[in-house]
ZADREN-807294 format. One line per 8 residues: number of its first residue (from 1); their letters; for each residue x, y, z of C-alpha. Coordinates in pm, 1 decimal. Layout:
<recs>
NUM> A> X:Y:Z ~ ...
</recs>
This chain:
<recs>
1> XXXXXXXX> 148.9:24002.4:-6755.5 ~ 291.6:23638.1:-6892.7 ~ -61.4:23523.2:-6972.3 ~ -165.1:23880.5:-7207.7 ~ 175.3:23834.0:-7378.0 ~ 86.4:23441.9:-7462.6 ~ -250.8:23540.7:-7570.0 ~ -82.6:23829.6:-7835.2
9> XXXXXXXX> 208.6:23527.5:-7873.0 ~ -38.3:23319.2:-7985.3 ~ -278.2:23557.8:-8202.1 ~ 28.8:23697.5:-8354.0 ~ 248.6:23449.0:-8444.5 ~ 277.8:23183.4:-8177.5 ~ 56.1:22926.3:-8357.7 ~ 234.1:22953.1:-8686.5
17> XXXXXXXX> 561.4:22839.1:-8498.9 ~ 414.6:22615.5:-8251.6 ~ 197.7:22378.0:-8552.5 ~ 514.5:22462.2:-8733.5 ~ 697.5:22260.9:-8473.4 ~ 420.0:21978.2:-8363.8 ~ 462.5:21926.7:-8805.2 ~ 809.5:21875.3:-8761.8
25> XXXXXXXX> 735.9:21649.1:-8468.3 ~ 470.6:21422.4:-8676.6 ~ 745.0:21376.6:-8958.1 ~ 1014.7:21264.7:-8699.3 ~ 740.4:20996.8:-8544.5 ~ 683.9:20901.2:-8922.3 ~ 1040.3:20806.4:-8970.6 ~ 1050.8:20578.0:-8651.4
33> XXXXXXXX> 1409.2:20682.1:-8582.1 ~ 1341.5:20999.0:-8522.7 ~ 1051.8:20990.5:-8240.8 ~ 1313.6:21092.8:-7991.1 ~ 1333.5:21431.8:-8191.1 ~ 934.6:21400.9:-8237.6 ~ 916.6:21403.2:-7880.2 ~ 1107.5:21680.9:-7798.7
41> XXXXXXXX> 960.4:21891.3:-8108.8 ~ 592.1:21829.0:-7944.2 ~ 706.4:21934.6:-7597.9 ~ 885.4:22236.7:-7752.8 ~ 549.3:22341.3:-7992.6 ~ 386.0:22370.1:-7660.8 ~ 666.3:22588.2:-7574.0 ~ 656.2:22755.1:-7857.6
49> XXXXXXXX> 289.2:22801.1:-7856.1 ~ 292.5:22969.7:-7519.3 ~ 626.8:23099.2:-7445.1 ~ 615.9:23413.6:-7220.8 ~ 673.8:23282.8:-6809.6 ~ 883.3:22959.1:-6945.3 ~ 1186.3:22909.5:-7031.2 ~ 1416.1:22615.9:-7143.2
57> XXXXXXXX> 1731.5:22498.2:-6946.6 ~ 1948.2:22203.5:-6905.0 ~ 1824.2:21922.0:-6770.0 ~ 2117.7:21833.7:-6595.8 ~ 2112.4:22208.1:-6412.9 ~ 1736.2:22102.5:-6309.0 ~ 1859.6:21741.6:-6146.8 ~ 2216.8:21776.5:-6099.4
65> XXXXXXXX> 2286.1:21396.0:-6311.1 ~ 2368.4:21343.0:-6647.6 ~ 2114.5:21141.7:-6810.7 ~ 2126.5:21043.5:-7159.0 ~ 2023.8:21332.7:-7333.5 ~ 2260.7:21578.0:-7169.1 ~ 2587.4:21353.3:-7244.1 ~ 2749.0:21241.9:-7536.0
73> XXXXXXXX> 2463.4:21083.3:-7693.1 ~ 2258.8:21413.7:-7638.9 ~ 2584.4:21564.2:-7827.3 ~ 2587.9:21330.4:-8117.9 ~ 2181.1:21380.3:-8121.7 ~ 2207.8:21799.4:-8132.9 ~ 2439.7:21698.5:-8417.7 ~ 2203.3:21499.1:-8630.6
81> XXXXXXXX> 1941.4:21734.1:-8535.3 ~ 2090.1:22023.2:-8592.1 ~ 2179.4:21875.6:-8947.9 ~ 1806.0:21769.1:-9018.5 ~ 1552.0:22028.6:-8857.1 ~ 1790.2:22261.4:-8615.3 ~ 1878.6:22486.6:-8880.2 ~ 1547.1:22543.2:-9087.0
89> XXXXXXXX> 1365.6:22626.0:-8761.0 ~ 1641.6:22839.6:-8599.1 ~ 1585.7:23017.8:-8973.5 ~ 1208.1:23046.6:-8955.0 ~ 1253.6:23177.1:-8574.2 ~ 1547.7:23447.9:-8675.0 ~ 1303.9:23582.2:-8976.4 ~ 1036.7:23628.3:-8753.9
97> XXXXXXXX> 1252.4:23807.3:-8503.9 ~ 1375.9:24051.7:-8687.5 ~ 1077.5:24116.9:-8875.7 ~ 943.2:24225.4:-8501.8 ~ 1247.9:24406.5:-8370.9 ~ 1162.4:24633.3:-8662.5 ~ 873.7:24737.1:-8492.1 ~ 875.4:24892.0:-8128.0
105> XXXXXXXX> 562.0:24672.1:-8028.2 ~ 715.0:24343.9:-8155.3 ~ 1031.6:24361.6:-7991.9 ~ 902.6:24149.2:-7668.1 ~ 772.6:23872.6:-7928.5 ~ 1155.5:23941.0:-8141.1 ~ 1299.9:23858.7:-7795.2 ~ 1097.9:23523.4:-7742.3
113> XXXXXXXX> 1191.6:23438.9:-8082.5 ~ 1534.8:23494.1:-8035.2 ~ 1500.0:23273.9:-7724.2 ~ 1350.5:22981.0:-7920.1 ~ 1637.5:23008.7:-8175.7 ~ 1836.7:22866.7:-7879.0 ~ 1644.6:22592.2:-7838.8 ~ 1571.0:22498.6:-8190.2
121> XXXXXXXX> 1938.8:22446.4:-8230.9 ~ 2030.6:22218.5:-7942.8 ~ 1681.9:22080.1:-7806.9 ~ 1836.1:21739.9:-7655.9 ~ 1910.6:21755.8:-7300.7 ~ 1685.1:22027.2:-7295.0 ~ 1390.7:22054.7:-7041.1 ~ 1087.1:22372.9:-7030.4
129> XXXXXXXX> 1034.6:22456.3:-6700.7 ~ 862.7:22826.2:-6532.2 ~ 1096.8:23082.1:-6508.8 ~ 1074.4:23029.0:-6116.0 ~ 1191.8:22690.5:-6124.6 ~ 1493.6:22809.2:-6394.3 ~ 1606.3:23095.5:-6170.3 ~ 1565.1:22820.2:-5814.3
137> XXXXXXXX> 1718.1:22568.3:-6033.1 ~ 2066.6:22800.9:-6177.1 ~ 2086.6:22953.8:-5804.7 ~ 2099.8:22582.4:-5644.0 ~ 2394.4:22494.3:-5924.7 ~ 2574.4:22808.7:-5884.3 ~ 2566.6:22738.6:-5468.8 ~ 2682.3:22329.4:-5534.6
145> XXXXXXXX> 2968.7:22483.8:-5747.2 ~ 3056.7:22740.7:-5515.0 ~ 3063.4:22474.3:-5226.7 ~ 3264.2:22223.6:-5419.2 ~ 3523.2:22500.9:-5526.8 ~ 3551.0:22596.8:-5139.9 ~ 3613.0:22203.7:-5046.6 ~ 3865.2:22209.4:-5304.4
153> X> 4071.8:22519.8:-5180.6
</recs>
């Protein structure tokens, strides 16, 4: 089902948003200082081309370790991103989501745009994985927290 969803998504709008992400990526790379954001934009652009069956999760949840993107520098990076590119990209996804929600057949595609709004606003510290890997990472992370809480009690 995700293959069919990705094909329909790509034909009916995914290509536009994917190319938009790649355009922002190119602009970031040109500025030199924006290279870290440009790399993230490229990855999210690929995700925007074919989002069905994939999910964006925190990198720290996947590896159980903090890194530069999931710490204080990641917060600063996300604030800078939000100001310069996050809001316009989120607005584009929101506009397309609302338009798709007006049609019955477009609701699943509107939901995908709604998911992309979140990563549009805060991309630093996230990674794209399959839904199965995301579910397993969330489960392992929750089990670790439960074990830590039980050890404290």
